[in-house]
N, C-alpha and C positions, 0 to 999 in steps of 0.2 A: 511509375505510381498511377493507378486508376483514378478517375474522378470520384470524389468522396460524396456522400449524401448530405443534404443541408445539416447544419449545426442545430442542436436542440436549444430550445429557448432558455434552458436553465443555465446555459453557458453564457448568457448575454446579460449584462447589467447596464441599464441605462439611467443616467444621472442628468441633473439640470442644465449643467454648463461645463466648460472646460475647467474651471476652477475646481468643481466637484470631481471631476474625472482625475485630475492631477493628485488630488488628496486621496482618492480610492486607490489610485495605483501605488502611491507611496506606502499606504497602509498595507497593501499586499506585499510589497517588496520587503517592508520591515518585519511583518509577521513571518515571512519566508526565511529572512535572515536569522531571526530569533530562533526559529524551529531548527534550521540547519545547524547553527553553532551548538545549540543544545544537544543535538543528536550525534554530531561527529566532530565539532570544534572548528569547522570552516563553512563559510558561506559562498557559493559560486554564482555570480550574477553576470549576465551579458545584457548589454544596453546598446540601443542605436542612438543617433544624435537627435537633432531637431527638438521637438517640444518636450521629449522625455527628460532632456537635459534640465529644463526648467522645472519640471515636477520634482527634481532632486535637489534644486537649489536650498541653501540654508538648512540642510538636513544634517544631523550629527548622530548617526546610528552608534548604539553601544557595540554592534558587531563589526564596525568598521575595521578594526585592527585585525580581524579574522576573515576578511572578505578578499576574495580573488576576482577582480573585475576585468571582463573582457569586453571588446567591442563587436556588436553583431556585424557592422560593416564599418569601413573607414577609408577615406580617400588617402592616396599615397602622396602625402605632402608633409612638408616639415611641421614639427610640433609648434613652431612659432607663428604658423599662418592662422591666425584667429578667424579668419573668414571661412576657412575650409576644414581645418583640423577639429574633429570631434574631441580628441584628447585635449587640446588646448582650451576648448570651451568647458570641457568637464573639470579641467584643473581650476579654472577660474570661477566656475559656477558652484562647485561643491567639493571637489577633491582636497584642495588646499585650505579650505575653510571649515572642515568638520569631518574628514574621513581620514584621519591621521592612522597610519600603519596599513592602509589598503594596499594589496599587491596588485598593481595594475598592469595588465599585459598589453604593452603599448608597442606601435610600430617603431622601426628605426628612424623613420623620417626621410626615406629616399623616395624618388618619383618612379621606382621600378615596382609596378604592382605584382609582378610575378615574383620577384625576389621577396617582396614583402610578405605575400600569402604564404610562401614556403617558410619564411622565418616565423610568421605567426603560427602556423601549424606546428613547428617545432616548439614554440612557447606552450601551446596547448598540450603537446605530448609530454614535455617536461613537467608540467604541472600534474598530469596523471601519475608520472614516475614518482613524484614526490607526495603522492596521495592527497593532493590538494583538490584534485578534480576527479571525481569518480568516473568510472566507465562501464558500459555495459556491452553485451555481445549483440551483434545484428543477426539477421536472419541468414546472411552470407557467411557468418563465422568471423567477421571483422569486429574490432572494438570500436566504440565511439564515446567520446566525452558526454557526460551527463550533467548539464548545469542544474543548480537548484531553481533558478529562476531566469527566465529569457523574456525580455521586455521587447515587443515587436511594433513598428508602425507599418502602416500599409499606404502606398502611393495611389494615385488616382487610377494608374494603369494596372494596379495589383502587385506592384513589386514589393518585395520584403527584403530587408538588408539591401544588398546590391544584386539581388536575384531578379533580373527583368525578364518580361514576357518574351517567349520566342527563342530564348538563348539556351545553349547547351548547359550553362551553369545550373539551371533549375533542375535538370534531371540527373546531375552527378550525384551517384549513390556511394562513392568511395572517399572522396576527398573530405577533410574536415574544414579546410579553409581554401577558397578560391580566389584567383585573381580575375578581376572583371574590367576589361579594357574598352568598353564600348564608348566611353567618354574620356575626355581629357581634363584633369588628371584621371588616371584609373583608379580603381578601389580594390579592396579585399572584402570578402564576405563569407561569413559562416555558411556552410551548406545547409540545404533543406533537411537532411537526415540529422545533422546536429541541432538545428533549431527545433525539430520535431521532438528530439530525444529528452529535452529539459523536463525536470520534474513538474514545472509550472511554466506555462507559456501564456503570457498576457499580451494581448493585442488591445491597443488603446487607440482611439480616434476621437477627435474633439476639435472644435474651433469652427468659425465661419468667417467669411469675408464678403465684401460688397459683390464680388464677382461670383462667389459660391455661398450663397445664403443658406444652403443646406449642407455645407461642408463636403465631406467625402461620403455622403449617403449612398450614391450610386456604387461606389467602389465596395462599400460595406455589404451592400445587398448582394454583389457579386461574389464577395469573399464568403459569404455565409449561406446564401440560399440558392442561387440559380446554378443550373447545370453548367460547370466550367471544367475545361481541361486544364490540369495544374500547370503544364507547359505555357498555356496561354494566359493563365491568371494565377500566378504563384501564390497568392494569399489564400487561395482555395485549398492548398495543401496543408492546412492547419486546422481544418474544421473538426477533426476528430480529437484534437489534443489541446485546443486552446480555450481560454476564458477570455471574453471580450467586455471591455469597459468602454462605453460610448456616452456621449452626451446626446441630448434629445435631436439635434440636427443630424448627426451621423447615424442615428438609428431611425430616422424619420421614413426611410423607404422600405424597412423591413416588414414582413408580415408575420414573423413569429409570435 
């Protein structure tokens, strides 16, 4: 995939702080859910871990019983590992307290990232066969799942999901789900084509710290504006499909 031109300023929403970003992201997820259920009876949503889980805390959407929830990426760990399991934190944060009936595509809980990625791809394929998850044809004639909403975070190094700079996973055009074994424990990650194929791709960035008073502003500038090879900075591969929701700190180095 070739480097993409800068995103348009119309794709970027800048809000005052992390709380405002969280409310806006939830508003857009909720609107996408209502729209999808009205159109075809099912809402397919993919989320990462981290701060996005906090944005979903205490929500009780009317469409929960019609939702198919997937994880953009997930470590290959037991579900009872509250420190590393996104699923465990999702259950504690919102799934068990307001998302009754949601169909969650969860890992089996093993430490084998390769086996978990294969199993997750099978879960995605099963969801497509059950007409819960739509598919679309790719330029190569393959099919690819199309989520209604895909929420993405961006790392300081430009990684999205578990697609890290300089690794072959970033440029894999065929797999739906990939094992990533650069760290211990390993992870699974949806592929870049699957992320890009979503009807709505939301990239959220917010929050500051004593060490980083401007948050992820450097990474957001590289993700949106500067000339970047997608293999070197994976987040730049979303410029033509994403909507960005930032706080003022994360947007502080943009020139759009």
